[in-house]
C-alpha positions in Angstrom: 131.1 -21.5 -109.8 132.0 -24.3 -107.0 129.1 -21.5 -104.8 126.8 -21.8 -107.3 126.8 -25.7 -107.8 126.8 -25.6 -103.6 124.2 -23.2 -104.1 121.3 -25.2 -106.5 122.1 -28.6 -104.8 121.3 -27.2 -101.4 117.8 -25.8 -103.1 117.3 -29.3 -105.1 117.1 -30.9 -101.5 115.2 -28.7 -99.9 113.0 -28.7 -102.3 113.1 -33.2 -102.2 112.5 -32.0 -98.2 109.5 -30.6 -98.6 108.1 -32.8 -101.0 108.6 -35.7 -98.5 107.1 -33.7 -96.0 104.5 -32.5 -98.1 103.5 -36.6 -99.1 104.0 -37.7 -95.1 101.7 -35.1 -94.0 99.2 -36.4 -96.0 99.8 -40.1 -95.2 99.7 -39.4 -91.4 96.1 -38.3 -91.9 93.4 -40.6 -92.5 91.7 -39.8 -95.5 88.3 -38.9 -95.5 87.6 -39.1 -99.3 88.1 -41.2 -102.1 90.1 -38.4 -104.0 92.1 -37.8 -101.0 93.2 -41.6 -101.0 94.2 -41.6 -104.3 96.3 -38.4 -103.9 98.2 -40.0 -101.2 99.0 -43.3 -102.5 99.9 -41.7 -106.0 103.0 -43.3 -106.4 101.4 -46.8 -106.2 100.1 -45.8 -110.1 101.5 -47.0 -112.7 104.1 -44.5 -114.3 102.5 -44.7 -118.0 103.1 -41.9 -120.3 100.4 -39.9 -121.7 99.0 -40.3 -124.6 101.0 -38.9 -128.0 99.9 -36.3 -130.0 99.0 -38.0 -133.5 96.9 -40.9 -134.7 94.2 -41.8 -131.8 95.9 -44.6 -129.7 93.8 -46.7 -126.8 97.0 -48.1 -125.5 97.6 -46.1 -122.7 94.3 -45.6 -121.5 93.7 -49.4 -121.5 97.5 -49.7 -120.0 96.0 -47.9 -117.0 92.3 -49.4 -116.5 92.9 -53.0 -117.3 94.6 -54.0 -113.8 92.0 -52.1 -111.7 89.1 -53.4 -113.1 87.8 -56.6 -111.4 85.7 -59.5 -112.2 82.8 -60.1 -109.6 80.5 -63.1 -109.0 77.5 -62.7 -106.9 76.3 -66.0 -104.9 72.8 -66.2 -103.9 70.8 -68.8 -101.8 67.5 -68.2 -103.9 66.9 -65.9 -106.8 64.4 -63.7 -106.3 61.1 -64.2 -108.3 61.3 -62.2 -111.6 58.5 -59.8 -112.5 56.7 -59.6 -115.8 59.5 -57.1 -116.9 63.0 -57.2 -115.2 65.1 -54.4 -116.6 68.6 -55.3 -115.2 67.8 -59.1 -115.8 67.1 -58.3 -119.4 70.6 -56.0 -119.4 72.5 -57.5 -117.0 71.8 -60.5 -115.2 74.2 -63.3 -116.7 72.0 -66.0 -114.4 73.9 -69.2 -114.2 72.8 -71.9 -116.2 70.2 -74.2 -115.1 67.6 -71.4 -113.3 65.0 -70.3 -115.9 63.4 -66.9 -116.0 61.0 -66.5 -112.5 62.2 -70.0 -111.3 63.7 -69.7 -107.3 66.4 -71.5 -106.5 69.7 -70.8 -105.4 71.3 -68.6 -108.4 75.0 -66.9 -109.1 75.4 -64.2 -111.5 78.7 -61.8 -112.5 79.3 -58.5 -113.3 82.5 -56.2 -112.5 83.6 -53.4 -110.3 86.6 -50.7 -110.1 89.3 -50.5 -107.7 89.3 -46.7 -106.7 92.0 -46.8 -103.6 95.0 -48.8 -103.0 93.5 -50.4 -100.0 90.7 -52.3 -101.3 88.0 -50.5 -101.9 86.2 -51.2 -105.2 82.5 -49.4 -107.0 80.2 -51.5 -108.6 76.5 -51.3 -109.5 73.6 -52.1 -106.9 72.0 -54.3 -108.9 75.2 -56.6 -109.3 75.4 -57.4 -105.6 72.0 -56.8 -104.8 70.7 -59.5 -102.6 73.9 -61.4 -102.2 74.9 -64.1 -99.7 78.3 -64.3 -101.1 80.8 -62.0 -103.1 83.7 -63.4 -104.8 86.2 -60.5 -106.6 88.4 -61.9 -109.0 91.5 -59.3 -109.9 93.1 -59.2 -113.7 95.8 -61.1 -112.1 93.7 -64.4 -111.0 93.8 -63.2 -107.0 90.4 -63.6 -105.5 89.0 -62.3 -102.6 86.1 -62.0 -100.4 84.1 -59.0 -101.1 82.2 -56.7 -98.4 79.4 -55.0 -98.9 79.9 -51.3 -97.1 77.2 -49.8 -98.4 74.8 -49.6 -101.3 72.1 -46.8 -103.1 69.7 -48.0 -105.3 68.4 -44.5 -106.0 71.7 -44.0 -108.4 72.5 -48.2 -108.8 75.9 -48.0 -106.8 77.6 -49.7 -104.4 80.8 -49.7 -102.7 82.5 -53.3 -101.8 85.7 -53.9 -99.7 88.3 -56.5 -100.0 91.3 -57.0 -97.6 94.2 -56.1 -99.6 96.6 -53.3 -100.1 99.2 -51.8 -102.8 96.2 -52.7 -105.5 96.5 -50.6 -109.1 93.6 -48.3 -108.9 91.7 -46.0 -111.0 92.1 -42.5 -110.5 89.0 -40.5 -111.0 88.3 -38.0 -113.9 85.9 -35.0 -114.5 82.3 -36.0 -116.0 81.5 -32.7 -116.6 84.4 -32.4 -119.1 83.3 -35.3 -121.4 82.2 -33.9 -124.6 79.5 -35.3 -127.3 81.8 -36.9 -129.8 84.9 -37.4 -127.3 86.3 -41.1 -127.5 85.7 -43.2 -124.1 86.5 -46.7 -123.3 84.0 -49.5 -121.7 86.2 -52.0 -119.2 84.8 -54.9 -118.0 84.0 -58.7 -118.2 81.1 -59.3 -120.4 80.0 -63.0 -120.5 82.4 -64.0 -117.8 85.2 -63.1 -120.5 87.5 -61.1 -118.0 89.6 -57.6 -118.8 87.8 -57.2 -122.4 87.9 -53.3 -123.5 85.8 -51.9 -126.2 85.4 -48.4 -127.5 82.8 -46.4 -128.8 81.9 -42.3 -128.4 80.0 -40.1 -125.7 76.9 -40.0 -128.0 74.9 -38.2 -125.2 74.7 -36.4 -121.2 72.3 -36.6 -118.9 70.0 -39.2 -120.1 67.1 -40.5 -118.3 66.0 -44.0 -119.7 63.8 -44.9 -116.5 65.2 -47.8 -115.4 66.0 -47.3 -111.4 62.8 -48.6 -108.9 61.6 -45.5 -107.4 61.4 -46.8 -103.4 58.4 -44.6 -103.3 60.2 -41.9 -100.9 63.4 -41.1 -102.6 63.6 -40.3 -106.4 65.9 -42.1 -108.4 68.9 -39.9 -109.9 69.5 -41.0 -113.6 71.4 -39.1 -115.6 73.2 -41.4 -117.7 76.3 -40.6 -120.1 75.1 -42.3 -123.2 77.9 -44.1 -125.8 77.9 -46.5 -128.3 81.0 -48.7 -126.8 80.0 -52.2 -126.9 78.5 -53.5 -123.2 77.2 -56.7 -122.5 76.0 -58.8 -119.9 78.6 -59.0 -117.2 79.6 -55.4 -118.3 77.9 -54.1 -115.4 79.9 -52.1 -113.1 82.4 -51.5 -115.0 84.9 -48.9 -116.0 83.9 -46.0 -118.4 87.0 -44.1 -119.4 88.7 -41.2 -121.3 91.3 -41.5 -123.1 94.0 -40.3 -120.3 92.8 -43.3 -118.3 90.7 -41.3 -116.1 87.4 -43.3 -114.8 84.7 -40.8 -116.1 81.6 -43.1 -115.9 80.3 -46.4 -114.2 78.5 -48.8 -117.1 75.1 -49.7 -116.1 72.5 -49.9 -118.4 72.2 -51.1 -121.9 69.5 -50.4 -124.5 68.4 -53.7 -126.1 65.6 -55.8 -126.7 67.5 -58.9 -126.5 69.8 -58.4 -123.5 72.9 -57.8 -125.0 74.6 -54.7 -127.2 72.1 -53.1 -129.5 73.9 -49.9 -130.2 73.8 -47.9 -126.8 75.1 -48.3 -123.7 74.6 -46.3 -120.3 77.0 -45.2 -117.5 76.5 -43.1 -114.3 78.4 -40.2 -114.3 82.2 -40.5 -111.7 81.4 -36.8 -110.7 77.4 -38.3 -109.1 79.5 -41.8 -108.3 82.3 -40.3 -106.0 80.0 -38.2 -103.9 77.7 -41.3 -103.5 81.2 -43.5 -102.3 82.6 -40.8 -100.3 78.8 -40.8 -98.3 79.0 -44.8 -97.9 82.5 -44.4 -97.0 81.9 -41.8 -94.3 78.4 -42.3 -93.2 77.4 -46.0 -94.3 74.6 -44.5 -96.1 73.8 -41.7 -98.6 73.6 -38.3 -97.5 70.7 -36.8 -100.4 69.8 -33.7 -100.0 66.6 -31.7 -101.8 65.5 -28.3 -103.1 62.1 -29.0 -102.3 60.0 -27.9 -105.7 58.2 -30.3 -108.1 59.7 -29.6 -111.7 59.1 -30.3 -115.4 61.2 -30.3 -118.9 60.0 -27.7 -120.7 59.7 -27.6 -124.8 57.9 -25.7 -127.2 54.8 -26.3 -126.7 54.7 -26.0 -122.9 57.3 -22.5 -122.9 53.9 -21.0 -125.4 51.7 -22.6 -122.7 53.3 -20.9 -120.2 54.5 -17.6 -121.5 58.5 -18.5 -121.3 60.4 -16.6 -124.0 62.8 -20.1 -124.1 63.1 -23.6 -123.7 66.1 -23.5 -121.9 66.0 -24.6 -118.0 63.8 -26.5 -116.0 60.0 -25.1 -114.8 59.5 -24.7 -111.0 55.9 -26.6 -111.2 55.4 -26.8 -107.1 57.1 -25.7 -104.0 57.2 -28.3 -101.0 55.8 -26.4 -98.0 59.2 -26.3 -95.2 61.3 -27.0 -98.2 64.9 -25.6 -99.3 63.3 -23.4 -102.0 60.3 -22.1 -100.0 62.9 -20.8 -97.3 65.2 -19.6 -100.2 62.1 -17.3 -102.2 61.7 -19.1 -105.0 58.1 -19.4 -106.3 55.9 -21.6 -108.8 56.5 -20.5 -112.3 60.6 -20.0 -111.9 62.6 -21.2 -114.5 65.7 -22.6 -113.0 68.6 -22.5 -115.4 72.1 -22.8 -113.5 73.4 -24.6 -110.6 76.1 -23.5 -108.7 77.2 -22.3 -112.4 76.3 -25.1 -114.2 73.9 -25.3 -116.8 70.5 -27.3 -116.2 68.2 -27.9 -119.3 66.2 -30.8 -118.2 65.1 -32.6 -115.0 68.0 -35.2 -115.0 70.5 -32.6 -115.2 69.2 -30.6 -112.3 68.7 -34.0 -110.0 72.3 -34.9 -110.9 73.8 -31.2 -109.6 71.5 -31.8 -106.7 73.0 -35.6 -106.1 76.2 -34.2 -105.8 75.6 -32.4 -102.4 74.4 -32.8 -98.9 72.2 -31.6 -96.8 73.3 -28.1 -95.2 75.1 -27.2 -98.4 74.6 -23.6 -100.0 74.4 -23.7 -103.6 73.8 -20.8 -105.4 70.7 -21.2 -108.1 70.0 -18.8 -110.8 66.7 -18.5 -112.8 64.2 -16.7 -114.9 61.3 -15.0 -113.2 59.0 -13.0 -115.2 61.7 -12.9 -118.2 64.5 -11.4 -115.7 67.0 -13.0 -114.7 67.9 -13.4 -111.2 70.3 -15.4 -108.5 69.5 -17.1 -104.9 71.3 -18.8 -102.5 70.0 -22.1 -101.4 70.3 -24.0 -98.5 69.3 -27.4 -99.0 67.9 -30.0 -96.9 67.5 -33.4 -96.0 64.0 -35.5 -96.7 63.0 -34.6 -93.4 63.4 -30.8 -93.9 66.0 -30.8 -91.5 70.1 -29.5 -92.7 71.7 -32.4 -90.6 73.3 -35.1 -91.6 71.6 -38.6 -91.5 73.5 -41.0 -89.1 73.8 -44.3 -90.1 71.4 -46.8 -88.5 73.0 -48.5 -85.8 71.6 -52.2 -84.7 71.8 -53.3 -81.5 71.3 -56.9 -82.3 71.2 -59.0 -78.6 68.5 -55.8 -77.1 66.2 -56.1 -80.3 66.2 -59.5 -80.5 66.7 -60.7 -76.7 69.5 -63.4 -77.3 73.3 -63.9 -77.9 74.5 -66.0 -80.4 77.8 -67.8 -80.9 79.3 -69.6 -84.3 78.6 -73.0 -85.1 81.6 -75.1 -85.6 82.7 -77.2 -89.1 82.2 -80.4 -87.1 78.9 -78.7 -85.6 77.3 -78.2 -89.4 78.5 -81.4 -90.3 77.1 -83.2 -87.6 73.9 -81.2 -88.4 73.9 -81.6 -92.0 73.7 -78.1 -92.9 75.8 -75.9 -94.5 75.7 -72.5 -92.3 74.2 -71.1 -89.1 74.1 -69.4 -85.8 73.4 -70.6 -82.5 71.3 -68.4 -80.1 73.7 -69.0 -77.1 71.5 -67.0 -74.3 67.8 -65.6 -74.2 66.1 -63.2 -73.0 62.9 -61.0 -73.3 62.7 -60.1 -77.0 61.7 -61.2 -80.5 62.9 -64.3 -80.4 61.1 -65.6 -76.8 58.1 -63.8 -77.7 57.6 -66.4 -81.1 58.5 -69.5 -79.2 62.4 -70.0 -80.2 64.1 -71.5 -77.4 67.9 -71.5 -76.3 70.0 -73.4 -78.4 68.1 -72.7 -81.7 70.1 -72.7 -84.5 69.2 -70.1 -87.4 70.3 -71.3 -90.5 68.0 -68.4 -93.1 66.9 -65.2 -92.3 64.3 -63.8 -95.2 65.4 -66.9 -97.1 69.2 -65.6 -97.0 71.9 -67.8 -95.3 73.1 -66.9 -92.2 76.6 -67.9 -91.0 77.7 -65.1 -88.8 76.2 -62.4 -86.0 76.6 -60.1 -89.0 74.4 -61.6 -91.2 72.1 -61.2 -88.9 72.4 -57.5 -88.1 72.7 -57.5 -91.9 69.4 -59.3 -92.4 67.1 -57.0 -90.2 68.9 -53.9 -92.1 67.9 -55.1 -95.4 64.6 -56.2 -94.3 62.1 -54.3 -96.6 58.2 -55.5 -95.6 58.8 -55.2 -91.5 57.8 -59.1 -91.2 61.1 -61.2 -90.7 61.1 -64.8 -91.5 63.7 -66.8 -89.7 64.5 -70.7 -90.2 66.2 -73.1 -88.1 66.7 -76.6 -86.3 67.2 -77.6 -83.3 70.5 -79.6 -82.4 68.2 -82.6 -80.8 66.2 -83.1 -83.9 68.3 -81.4 -87.0 65.6 -83.5 -89.4 63.0 -81.2 -88.6 63.1 -77.6 -89.5 61.0 -74.4 -87.9 59.8 -71.6 -89.4 59.0 -68.4 -87.3 58.1 -64.5 -88.2 57.9 -61.4 -86.2 58.4 -58.3 -86.7 61.3 -55.7 -86.6 59.9 -52.3 -87.2 
């Protein structure tokens, strides 16, 4: 008996040492994805029980979720000139009082975000932080932090933020592919500045395309939303859609409404797409977008009759891009793609979502029907330029491009010059600034109408410039009452 007891204790001790060793091994290696980060720091998760069998109960999911959803407040020095129809303003604008639709001027907006790692990374919507000069992130326990944008992806309307904090509650990824129509889900966010609000509904549909995301003219947007009837209102944007286990399955993004308030349906970006975008922004600073190289269209009964197809299932290949992945793999016009990596695709949005989870250079299995016969092809995805290489983050050498060095202003200098922000041109050589007549000592206060308060702000202004012409505003210390405006091409 004594020997058996010693043996059992020895086995238990070895098991514990192996578990600790495995954890330390994971801990010592820098995680490259957010799933790895979540696994490494699994001990920081609240130890809630799984939902009990019996009557439907959302309390466990709510308890796991609410601490990991944050309130995001955004300040913009100038609100963008609104167009006649701005869907995100209608759905999630939540602009502060005093700034009517279409009027330019300082403004504030708010939304939600989801903590996805204990060291302060947060996923939200791109439209929540687009154009932000300042971002304030308020935790559920009312602590407040300055938010920094790590990267954005307008094509999926997602953004990755970072706050300087540790040991934070965070949400674990679920699997949005496993969601079923009719399954219960919770929406968690901060509607109307009401913090930590939880609503419930069911999954009404999947792979919805509602044509809300703007196309930049080059890269097509990816819309494959989870549709629910959980109540979502202005301020919920960027918040969590979770299953009854408290796992993150989507990022709430839009609502179908004529008034801007909830009217029956809401839409969320599937987490399986969102986590790929977040990992790209973490590792590369930009999304690694992959393409098949085809023009595709949905199939209905009329279309099937016209094309002589025996089924309405799949996605029709209407054209092949020269030099693209599809051409190299042997796809042909008239093929019907039915599966990507074994997952059924019966709409353009479903196919785009599946491809959107991959990077250039990834090999994917494509199932198709050609001349009423099933076939399978292995296809190596390519990037926008037809390359299988991953795109590198753009590095901006501000000093070289502008021909200048910069220094921060002290609080006393700002007060003396009666400005709230500014960066001084402390050194000048040949470059963009001197070419337009800017002299050493000039204080840059704005670029493209956004406040400049650090050299990093200058880099961001150049990186975010869209039309190639950068507008620079500022003063000279000798005459702070006179404002100067310059413009030059940065492309």
